A tleap script that builds the chain and sets N, CA, C and O, in Angstrom:
source leaprc.protein.ff14SB
mol = sequence {
  NMET ALA ALA VAL THR MET TYR SER THR PRO
  TRP CYS GLY TYR CYS HIE ARG LEU LYS GLY
  GLN LEU LYS ARG ALA GLY ILE GLU PHE VAL
  GLU VAL ASP ILE GLU GLN VAL PRO ALA ALA
  ALA LYS ILE VAL GLU LYS VAL ASN ASN GLY
  ASN GLN THR VAL PRO THR LEU VAL PHE ALA
  ASP GLY SER ALA LEU THR ASN PRO SER VAL
  ALA GLN VAL ALA GLU LYS LEU ILE CVAL
}
set mol.1.N position { 110.468 239.871 70.609 }
set mol.1.CA position { 110.379 238.592 71.443 }
set mol.1.C position { 110.496 238.773 72.972 }
set mol.1.O position { 111.231 239.671 73.384 }
set mol.2.N position { 109.846 238.012 73.820 }
set mol.2.CA position { 109.689 238.279 75.181 }
set mol.2.C position { 110.954 237.876 75.882 }
set mol.2.O position { 111.567 236.873 75.518 }
set mol.3.N position { 111.357 238.617 76.861 }
set mol.3.CA position { 112.736 238.381 77.497 }
set mol.3.C position { 112.688 237.321 78.677 }
set mol.3.O position { 113.626 237.063 79.431 }
set mol.4.N position { 111.213 236.660 78.701 }
set mol.4.CA position { 110.909 235.846 79.733 }
set mol.4.C position { 110.227 234.580 79.044 }
set mol.4.O position { 109.325 234.680 78.212 }
set mol.5.N position { 110.772 233.371 79.497 }
set mol.5.CA position { 109.758 232.317 79.292 }
set mol.5.C position { 109.271 231.667 80.489 }
set mol.5.O position { 110.087 231.299 81.333 }
set mol.6.N position { 108.076 231.493 80.650 }
set mol.6.CA position { 107.393 231.000 81.897 }
set mol.6.C position { 106.922 229.403 81.515 }
set mol.6.O position { 106.208 229.187 80.536 }
set mol.7.N position { 107.349 228.452 82.297 }
set mol.7.CA position { 107.201 227.236 82.017 }
set mol.7.C position { 106.091 226.887 83.124 }
set mol.7.O position { 106.189 227.284 84.285 }
set mol.8.N position { 105.196 226.231 82.726 }
set mol.8.CA position { 103.921 226.073 83.546 }
set mol.8.C position { 103.053 224.844 83.213 }
set mol.8.O position { 103.337 224.105 82.270 }
set mol.9.N position { 102.026 224.654 83.981 }
set mol.9.CA position { 101.094 223.465 83.367 }
set mol.9.C position { 99.629 224.359 83.661 }
set mol.9.O position { 99.540 225.399 84.314 }
set mol.10.N position { 98.570 223.644 82.993 }
set mol.10.CA position { 97.342 224.159 82.824 }
set mol.10.C position { 96.529 224.419 84.403 }
set mol.10.O position { 95.797 225.348 84.745 }
set mol.11.N position { 97.033 223.090 85.245 }
set mol.11.CA position { 96.280 223.028 86.355 }
set mol.11.C position { 97.116 223.889 87.513 }
set mol.11.O position { 96.620 223.873 88.639 }
set mol.12.N position { 98.170 224.530 87.344 }
set mol.12.CA position { 99.088 225.173 88.243 }
set mol.12.C position { 98.357 226.503 88.691 }
set mol.12.O position { 98.247 227.446 87.908 }
set mol.13.N position { 97.876 226.541 89.945 }
set mol.13.CA position { 97.157 227.871 90.312 }
set mol.13.C position { 98.276 229.002 90.628 }
set mol.13.O position { 97.951 230.167 90.398 }
set mol.14.N position { 99.406 228.772 91.076 }
set mol.14.CA position { 100.469 229.781 91.157 }
set mol.14.C position { 100.964 230.190 89.715 }
set mol.14.O position { 101.424 231.322 89.564 }
set mol.15.N position { 100.888 229.323 88.655 }
set mol.15.CA position { 101.086 229.756 87.570 }
set mol.15.C position { 100.070 230.805 87.058 }
set mol.15.O position { 100.390 231.948 86.731 }
set mol.16.N position { 98.961 230.363 87.026 }
set mol.16.CA position { 97.625 231.338 86.748 }
set mol.16.C position { 97.836 232.686 87.453 }
set mol.16.O position { 97.740 233.736 86.818 }
set mol.17.N position { 98.098 232.662 88.655 }
set mol.17.CA position { 98.117 233.833 89.551 }
set mol.17.C position { 99.344 234.850 88.961 }
set mol.17.O position { 99.224 236.062 88.784 }
set mol.18.N position { 100.472 234.088 88.722 }
set mol.18.CA position { 101.722 234.860 88.076 }
set mol.18.C position { 101.190 235.498 86.591 }
set mol.18.O position { 101.319 236.669 86.234 }
set mol.19.N position { 100.688 234.622 85.990 }
set mol.19.CA position { 100.420 235.069 84.484 }
set mol.19.C position { 99.623 236.248 84.440 }
set mol.19.O position { 99.873 237.162 83.653 }
set mol.20.N position { 98.554 236.275 85.350 }
set mol.20.CA position { 97.721 237.524 85.397 }
set mol.20.C position { 98.495 238.747 85.834 }
set mol.20.O position { 98.477 239.815 85.223 }
set mol.21.N position { 99.129 238.523 86.861 }
set mol.21.CA position { 100.141 239.699 87.547 }
set mol.21.C position { 101.165 240.142 86.567 }
set mol.21.O position { 101.486 241.326 86.664 }
set mol.22.N position { 101.753 239.427 85.629 }
set mol.22.CA position { 102.632 239.804 84.644 }
set mol.22.C position { 102.028 240.437 83.680 }
set mol.22.O position { 102.590 241.388 83.136 }
set mol.23.N position { 100.756 240.014 83.293 }
set mol.23.CA position { 99.891 240.644 82.055 }
set mol.23.C position { 99.475 242.099 82.720 }
set mol.23.O position { 99.540 243.062 81.957 }
set mol.24.N position { 99.133 242.292 83.827 }
set mol.24.CA position { 98.692 243.507 84.510 }
set mol.24.C position { 99.848 244.616 84.643 }
set mol.24.O position { 99.684 245.836 84.648 }
set mol.25.N position { 100.986 243.948 84.745 }
set mol.25.CA position { 102.274 244.703 84.844 }
set mol.25.C position { 102.767 245.155 83.715 }
set mol.25.O position { 103.605 246.056 83.708 }
set mol.26.N position { 102.262 244.528 82.503 }
set mol.26.CA position { 102.814 244.889 81.301 }
set mol.26.C position { 104.070 244.057 80.852 }
set mol.26.O position { 104.661 244.474 79.856 }
set mol.27.N position { 104.522 242.982 81.443 }
set mol.27.CA position { 105.719 242.229 81.284 }
set mol.27.C position { 105.276 241.179 80.327 }
set mol.27.O position { 104.446 240.331 80.653 }
set mol.28.N position { 105.875 241.235 79.039 }
set mol.28.CA position { 105.756 240.143 78.089 }
set mol.28.C position { 106.360 238.851 78.356 }
set mol.28.O position { 107.552 238.872 78.660 }
set mol.29.N position { 105.789 237.770 78.305 }
set mol.29.CA position { 106.405 236.579 78.437 }
set mol.29.C position { 105.918 235.378 77.451 }
set mol.29.O position { 104.759 235.495 77.054 }
set mol.30.N position { 106.551 234.384 77.058 }
set mol.30.CA position { 106.318 233.486 76.346 }
set mol.30.C position { 105.811 232.056 77.394 }
set mol.30.O position { 106.577 231.707 78.292 }
set mol.31.N position { 104.842 231.511 77.233 }
set mol.31.CA position { 104.356 230.234 78.200 }
set mol.31.C position { 104.375 229.122 77.537 }
set mol.31.O position { 103.723 228.930 76.510 }
set mol.32.N position { 105.316 228.097 78.214 }
set mol.32.CA position { 105.372 226.886 77.617 }
set mol.32.C position { 104.806 225.835 78.675 }
set mol.32.O position { 105.053 225.954 79.875 }
set mol.33.N position { 104.033 224.799 78.157 }
set mol.33.CA position { 103.255 223.889 78.955 }
set mol.33.C position { 104.248 222.759 79.099 }
set mol.33.O position { 104.626 222.193 78.073 }
set mol.34.N position { 104.674 222.404 80.199 }
set mol.34.CA position { 105.811 221.418 80.369 }
set mol.34.C position { 105.058 219.790 80.134 }
set mol.34.O position { 105.697 218.769 79.881 }
set mol.35.N position { 103.768 219.870 80.272 }
set mol.35.CA position { 103.242 218.578 80.045 }
set mol.35.C position { 102.883 218.300 78.577 }
set mol.35.O position { 102.418 217.244 78.146 }
set mol.36.N position { 103.156 219.347 77.915 }
set mol.36.CA position { 102.976 219.228 76.293 }
set mol.36.C position { 104.297 219.239 75.519 }
set mol.36.O position { 104.331 218.755 74.387 }
set mol.37.N position { 105.429 219.794 76.109 }
set mol.37.CA position { 106.537 219.789 75.706 }
set mol.37.C position { 107.655 219.154 76.493 }
set mol.37.O position { 108.238 219.844 77.329 }
set mol.38.N position { 108.026 217.815 76.285 }
set mol.38.CA position { 108.713 217.094 77.134 }
set mol.38.C position { 110.363 217.648 77.363 }
set mol.38.O position { 111.076 217.276 78.295 }
set mol.39.N position { 110.730 218.520 76.396 }
set mol.39.CA position { 112.149 219.013 76.459 }
set mol.39.C position { 112.002 220.139 77.487 }
set mol.39.O position { 112.917 220.391 78.271 }
set mol.40.N position { 110.742 220.875 77.480 }
set mol.40.CA position { 110.561 221.914 78.549 }
set mol.40.C position { 110.427 221.340 80.026 }
set mol.40.O position { 110.667 222.116 80.951 }
set mol.41.N position { 110.100 220.181 80.273 }
set mol.41.CA position { 109.921 219.784 81.528 }
set mol.41.C position { 111.400 219.188 81.955 }
set mol.41.O position { 111.642 218.843 83.112 }
set mol.42.N position { 112.333 219.111 80.912 }
set mol.42.CA position { 113.752 218.500 81.252 }
set mol.42.C position { 114.360 220.189 81.695 }
set mol.42.O position { 115.075 220.360 82.682 }
set mol.43.N position { 114.004 221.121 80.942 }
set mol.43.CA position { 114.596 222.502 81.524 }
set mol.43.C position { 114.302 222.698 82.699 }
set mol.43.O position { 115.181 223.072 83.476 }
set mol.44.N position { 113.034 222.503 83.117 }
set mol.44.CA position { 112.462 222.770 84.533 }
set mol.44.C position { 113.106 221.822 85.583 }
set mol.44.O position { 113.193 222.167 86.762 }
set mol.45.N position { 113.513 220.733 85.176 }
set mol.45.CA position { 114.218 219.529 86.071 }
set mol.45.C position { 115.345 220.262 86.288 }
set mol.45.O position { 115.568 220.580 87.456 }
set mol.46.N position { 116.110 220.607 85.442 }
set mol.46.CA position { 117.452 221.112 85.345 }
set mol.46.C position { 117.684 222.255 86.504 }
set mol.46.O position { 118.480 222.233 87.442 }
set mol.47.N position { 116.851 223.131 86.181 }
set mol.47.CA position { 116.821 224.457 86.963 }
set mol.47.C position { 116.346 224.194 88.583 }
set mol.47.O position { 116.659 224.948 89.504 }
set mol.48.N position { 115.566 223.026 88.719 }
set mol.48.CA position { 115.065 222.875 89.976 }
set mol.48.C position { 115.566 221.458 90.686 }
set mol.48.O position { 114.862 220.815 91.465 }
set mol.49.N position { 116.798 221.121 90.310 }
set mol.49.CA position { 117.396 219.977 91.001 }
set mol.49.C position { 116.442 218.869 90.883 }
set mol.49.O position { 116.012 218.286 91.879 }
set mol.50.N position { 116.095 218.561 89.655 }
set mol.50.CA position { 115.413 217.300 89.409 }
set mol.50.C position { 113.819 217.225 89.406 }
set mol.50.O position { 113.113 216.302 89.000 }
set mol.51.N position { 113.445 218.437 89.964 }
set mol.51.CA position { 111.807 218.622 90.091 }
set mol.51.C position { 111.316 219.374 89.152 }
set mol.51.O position { 111.992 220.300 88.702 }
set mol.52.N position { 109.949 219.087 88.652 }
set mol.52.CA position { 109.243 219.779 87.814 }
set mol.52.C position { 108.389 220.716 88.480 }
set mol.52.O position { 107.161 220.632 88.488 }
set mol.53.N position { 109.135 221.706 89.098 }
set mol.53.CA position { 108.310 222.797 89.916 }
set mol.53.C position { 107.992 223.996 88.864 }
set mol.53.O position { 108.804 224.474 88.072 }
set mol.54.N position { 106.649 224.371 89.030 }
set mol.54.CA position { 106.272 225.527 88.208 }
set mol.54.C position { 105.480 226.572 89.109 }
set mol.54.O position { 104.893 226.202 90.126 }
set mol.55.N position { 105.491 227.848 88.701 }
set mol.55.CA position { 106.125 228.446 87.401 }
set mol.55.C position { 107.512 228.421 87.655 }
set mol.55.O position { 108.068 228.608 88.737 }
set mol.56.N position { 108.033 228.168 86.533 }
set mol.56.CA position { 109.547 228.376 86.402 }
set mol.56.C position { 109.872 229.375 85.242 }
set mol.56.O position { 109.551 229.145 84.076 }
set mol.57.N position { 110.545 230.525 85.658 }
set mol.57.CA position { 110.600 231.484 84.519 }
set mol.57.C position { 112.187 231.465 84.172 }
set mol.57.O position { 112.978 231.400 85.114 }
set mol.58.N position { 112.598 231.513 83.026 }
set mol.58.CA position { 113.871 231.468 82.373 }
set mol.58.C position { 113.985 232.816 81.704 }
set mol.58.O position { 113.148 233.169 80.874 }
set mol.59.N position { 115.044 233.602 82.063 }
set mol.59.CA position { 115.356 234.843 81.303 }
set mol.59.C position { 116.264 234.825 80.355 }
set mol.59.O position { 117.031 233.862 80.353 }
set mol.60.N position { 116.392 235.687 79.496 }
set mol.60.CA position { 117.203 235.856 78.156 }
set mol.60.C position { 118.520 235.514 78.377 }
set mol.60.O position { 119.175 234.939 77.508 }
set mol.61.N position { 119.123 235.909 79.809 }
set mol.61.CA position { 120.588 235.604 80.154 }
set mol.61.C position { 120.746 234.167 80.562 }
set mol.61.O position { 121.848 233.710 80.866 }
set mol.62.N position { 119.670 233.472 80.569 }
set mol.62.CA position { 119.798 232.128 80.980 }
set mol.62.C position { 119.580 231.727 82.690 }
set mol.62.O position { 119.598 230.581 83.141 }
set mol.63.N position { 119.393 232.872 83.406 }
set mol.63.CA position { 118.991 232.636 84.831 }
set mol.63.C position { 117.656 232.413 84.801 }
set mol.63.O position { 116.969 232.563 83.791 }
set mol.64.N position { 117.115 231.941 86.227 }
set mol.64.CA position { 115.924 231.406 86.167 }
set mol.64.C position { 115.396 231.638 87.652 }
set mol.64.O position { 116.206 231.593 88.578 }
set mol.65.N position { 114.150 231.868 87.871 }
set mol.65.CA position { 113.484 232.111 89.111 }
set mol.65.C position { 112.398 230.979 89.106 }
set mol.65.O position { 111.856 230.652 88.050 }
set mol.66.N position { 112.081 230.373 90.331 }
set mol.66.CA position { 111.083 229.576 90.617 }
set mol.66.C position { 109.942 230.065 91.567 }
set mol.66.O position { 110.165 230.363 92.740 }
set mol.67.N position { 108.681 230.129 90.978 }
set mol.67.CA position { 107.683 230.720 91.790 }
set mol.67.C position { 108.118 231.974 92.179 }
set mol.67.O position { 108.204 232.222 93.382 }
set mol.68.N position { 108.420 232.845 91.307 }
set mol.68.CA position { 108.664 234.404 91.927 }
set mol.68.C position { 107.528 235.168 91.948 }
set mol.68.O position { 106.468 234.796 91.444 }
set mol.69.N position { 107.737 236.518 92.661 }
set mol.69.CA position { 106.616 237.185 92.669 }
set mol.69.C position { 106.698 238.130 91.670 }
set mol.69.O position { 107.824 238.218 91.181 }
set mol.70.N position { 105.834 238.888 91.196 }
set mol.70.CA position { 105.912 239.785 90.004 }
set mol.70.C position { 107.057 240.755 90.161 }
set mol.70.O position { 107.847 240.997 89.248 }
set mol.71.N position { 107.111 241.318 91.402 }
set mol.71.CA position { 108.179 242.331 91.804 }
set mol.71.C position { 109.616 241.573 91.395 }
set mol.71.O position { 110.495 242.129 90.736 }
set mol.72.N position { 109.688 240.337 91.856 }
set mol.72.CA position { 111.173 239.801 91.603 }
set mol.72.C position { 111.295 239.796 89.957 }
set mol.72.O position { 112.341 240.237 89.480 }
set mol.73.N position { 110.353 239.355 89.149 }
set mol.73.CA position { 110.420 239.209 87.718 }
set mol.73.C position { 110.827 240.794 87.158 }
set mol.73.O position { 111.707 241.051 86.336 }
set mol.74.N position { 110.079 241.601 87.730 }
set mol.74.CA position { 110.422 243.131 87.147 }
set mol.74.C position { 111.757 243.460 87.371 }
set mol.74.O position { 112.483 243.901 86.480 }
set mol.75.N position { 112.220 243.211 88.857 }
set mol.75.CA position { 113.546 243.505 89.069 }
set mol.75.C position { 114.595 242.968 88.481 }
set mol.75.O position { 115.649 243.558 88.244 }
set mol.76.N position { 114.276 241.561 88.168 }
set mol.76.CA position { 115.363 241.078 87.363 }
set mol.76.C position { 115.367 241.556 85.793 }
set mol.76.O position { 116.409 241.591 85.138 }
set mol.77.N position { 114.248 241.875 85.329 }
set mol.77.CA position { 114.356 242.381 83.813 }
set mol.77.C position { 114.848 243.870 83.937 }
set mol.77.O position { 115.158 244.404 82.872 }
set mol.78.N position { 114.957 244.584 85.040 }
set mol.78.CA position { 115.588 245.994 85.187 }
set mol.78.C position { 117.075 245.934 84.978 }
set mol.78.O position { 117.740 246.695 84.275 }
set mol.79.N position { 117.512 244.882 85.720 }
set mol.79.CA position { 119.206 244.624 85.965 }
set mol.79.C position { 119.618 244.189 84.673 }
set mol.79.O position { 120.798 243.905 84.464 }
savepdb mol mol.pdb
quit
């Protein structure tokens, strides 16, 4: 199972870019479309002070990053 869950939307350019970067870096992730999964939208809102800001990544330890760089994701996974 992936150590990262990416919350996104199909129309989000930042999401598409980060997905490509993570794939090229070999970082596994599970993607959840917040428009299709209402509970996921609530998770994103909780992490982002009520905003549905994507991409939001939630890690296995419960921590989250919003619109991170691939370097930030990789660093978080190493720690």
